[in-house]
C-alpha positions in Angstrom: 95.6 -21.1 -20.1 91.8 -21.4 -18.7 92.5 -17.9 -17.0 93.4 -16.1 -20.3 90.5 -17.2 -22.0 88.2 -16.3 -19.6 89.8 -12.7 -19.3 89.4 -13.2 -23.4 85.6 -14.2 -23.1 85.0 -11.2 -20.4 86.6 -8.6 -23.0 84.9 -9.9 -25.3 81.5 -10.0 -23.4 82.3 -6.2 -22.8 83.2 -5.1 -26.3 79.5 -6.2 -26.9 77.7 -4.7 -24.5 79.3 -1.4 -25.3 78.9 -1.9 -29.5 75.7 -2.0 -28.6 75.0 0.9 -26.0 76.8 2.7 -28.6 74.6 1.6 -31.7 71.4 2.4 -29.7 68.8 4.7 -31.7 66.5 7.1 -30.9 64.0 10.0 -32.2 62.3 12.8 -30.4 59.4 14.0 -31.9 57.5 17.2 -31.1 53.9 16.9 -31.1 51.4 19.4 -31.0 47.5 19.4 -30.7 45.3 22.6 -30.2 41.6 23.7 -28.7 39.8 26.9 -29.5 38.0 27.7 -26.8 35.0 30.0 -26.2 34.0 32.4 -23.1 31.1 31.8 -21.7 30.9 34.7 -19.0 30.8 38.7 -20.0 32.3 40.5 -17.3 30.7 44.0 -17.7 32.2 46.7 -15.7 29.9 50.1 -15.7 29.4 53.1 -13.6 26.4 55.2 -12.3 26.8 58.4 -11.8 24.7 61.6 -10.9 23.2 63.9 -13.7 24.2 67.4 -13.5 21.7 69.9 -15.0 22.6 70.9 -18.5 20.3 73.8 -19.6 21.8 72.7 -23.6 20.9 69.1 -23.3 17.8 70.2 -21.4 18.4 67.6 -18.3 17.7 68.2 -14.8 19.8 67.8 -11.9 18.9 63.8 -10.8 20.5 62.2 -7.5 23.4 59.1 -7.5 21.1 57.5 -5.2 18.1 57.6 -7.2 20.8 57.2 -11.1 21.1 53.7 -8.9 17.5 52.9 -8.2 16.6 53.2 -11.6 19.7 51.5 -13.7 19.8 48.4 -10.5 16.1 48.1 -12.0 16.7 48.5 -15.2 19.0 45.4 -14.7 16.7 43.3 -12.4 13.7 43.8 -15.2 16.5 42.8 -18.1 16.9 39.3 -15.8 20.3 40.2 -14.1 19.8 38.8 -10.4 21.9 40.9 -7.9 24.4 38.3 -7.3 25.6 39.2 -10.5 26.2 42.7 -9.4 29.6 43.5 -7.5 31.0 46.9 -6.2 34.6 47.8 -7.9 36.7 48.5 -5.1 39.5 49.1 -7.2 37.7 52.7 -8.3 35.5 53.7 -5.1 32.6 56.0 -4.8 34.6 58.9 -6.1 34.1 62.7 -7.2 35.8 63.6 -10.1 37.7 66.9 -11.6 33.9 67.6 -12.5 32.3 67.2 -9.0 30.2 64.7 -10.2 29.8 61.5 -7.9 30.0 58.2 -9.3 29.7 54.8 -8.2 31.7 51.8 -10.0 30.4 48.3 -9.9 30.9 45.3 -12.5 28.5 42.4 -13.0 29.0 39.0 -14.9 26.2 37.7 -17.6 26.3 34.7 -20.0 24.9 35.7 -22.8 24.7 38.2 -25.6 21.5 39.1 -25.5 21.9 40.5 -22.2 24.7 42.0 -23.2 22.6 44.1 -26.0 20.4 45.2 -23.4 22.7 46.4 -21.4 24.6 48.3 -23.7 21.0 49.4 -25.4 20.2 50.9 -21.8 19.9 55.1 -22.3 20.8 56.5 -19.0 22.9 59.7 -18.8 24.0 58.6 -15.3 24.8 55.3 -16.3 28.5 54.1 -18.6 29.3 51.0 -19.5 33.6 51.3 -18.9 34.5 47.9 -20.4 33.8 44.2 -21.3 36.1 41.5 -20.7 35.6 38.1 -21.6 36.2 35.4 -19.3 36.2 30.9 -19.5 34.7 29.5 -16.2 33.5 26.2 -17.2 36.3 24.7 -18.9 36.2 21.3 -19.3 38.4 19.3 -16.7 39.8 16.5 -19.1 40.6 19.0 -22.1 44.3 18.6 -21.0 44.0 15.0 -21.0 42.7 14.7 -24.4 44.7 17.7 -25.5 47.9 15.4 -24.7 46.4 12.2 -26.2 45.8 13.9 -29.6 49.3 15.3 -29.1 50.8 11.5 -28.9 48.9 10.6 -31.9 50.7 13.5 -33.7 54.1 12.8 -32.8 53.7 9.4 -33.1 52.2 9.9 -36.7 55.1 11.8 -37.5 57.9 9.3 -36.6 56.4 6.9 -38.8 56.2 9.0 -41.7 60.2 9.7 -40.9 60.6 6.0 -40.4 59.3 5.1 -43.3 61.2 7.2 -45.3 64.8 6.5 -43.6 63.7 2.8 -43.8 63.4 2.2 -40.4 60.5 1.3 -37.5 59.3 2.9 -34.9 59.2 1.4 -31.3 58.1 2.0 -27.8 57.9 5.0 -26.4 61.0 6.3 -24.0 60.5 9.6 -22.5 57.4 12.0 -22.7 58.3 15.9 -21.5 55.1 17.7 -21.0 55.8 21.9 -22.4 52.3 22.6 -21.5 51.6 21.8 -17.9 48.6 23.7 -17.1 47.7 25.3 -20.4 43.8 25.4 -19.9 43.4 26.3 -16.3 42.1 29.7 -16.1 42.8 32.2 -18.5 41.5 35.0 -16.2 39.8 38.1 -17.8 40.7 39.1 -21.5 39.9 41.2 -24.6 38.5 38.3 -26.3 35.5 35.7 -26.9 37.9 33.0 -28.0 41.3 32.0 -27.7 43.6 28.8 -28.8 45.3 27.1 -27.1 48.7 24.8 -28.4 49.8 22.0 -26.2 52.6 20.7 -27.1 54.5 17.1 -26.2 58.9 16.2 -26.7 58.3 12.5 -27.1 61.1 10.0 -27.6 60.6 6.8 -29.5 62.6 3.6 -30.1 64.1 4.0 -33.7 64.8 0.0 -34.8 66.1 -1.1 -38.1 
């Protein structure tokens, strides 16, 4: 009789445990946050060429070397240091289809006033090819702040849903980061501002 009683008790304990497991509730919520980044550096690609004689435009010949000296002198007077100017080796010194000698460069500058000066430089042998935007001084704590905001967003959503169905939100059971390394380095892009979203998938206890 005792043996039968023990078996019955074990069975009931196992049954209760199984029911508890099967009725465990949770809710999974997506938490979002976002941040607008602004470019801090302008990368200007430009070329310097020799000037060929042109009677229509009344232009005389000027060598590539002379134009390089003139351009570099202008850039120096505009507040650009030599350390900010780089040879663009993707476009090596070339002679184009019209036999005009050219050299290709890029420079990194950090303010719009200097950029305006460069774009206003009047020299037939100087041409800005394109301007790209860089984000070099990104706050190293930005991902931490975005993740906190995403957790708060998920918590707010979970509580709102729980209230509607007469439940309560318990502890966080799991967090899955959907946006790891979202804000490291954007490289060169065509926009002077970019908005990045940060997403976390968070599982909460859902309590009666």
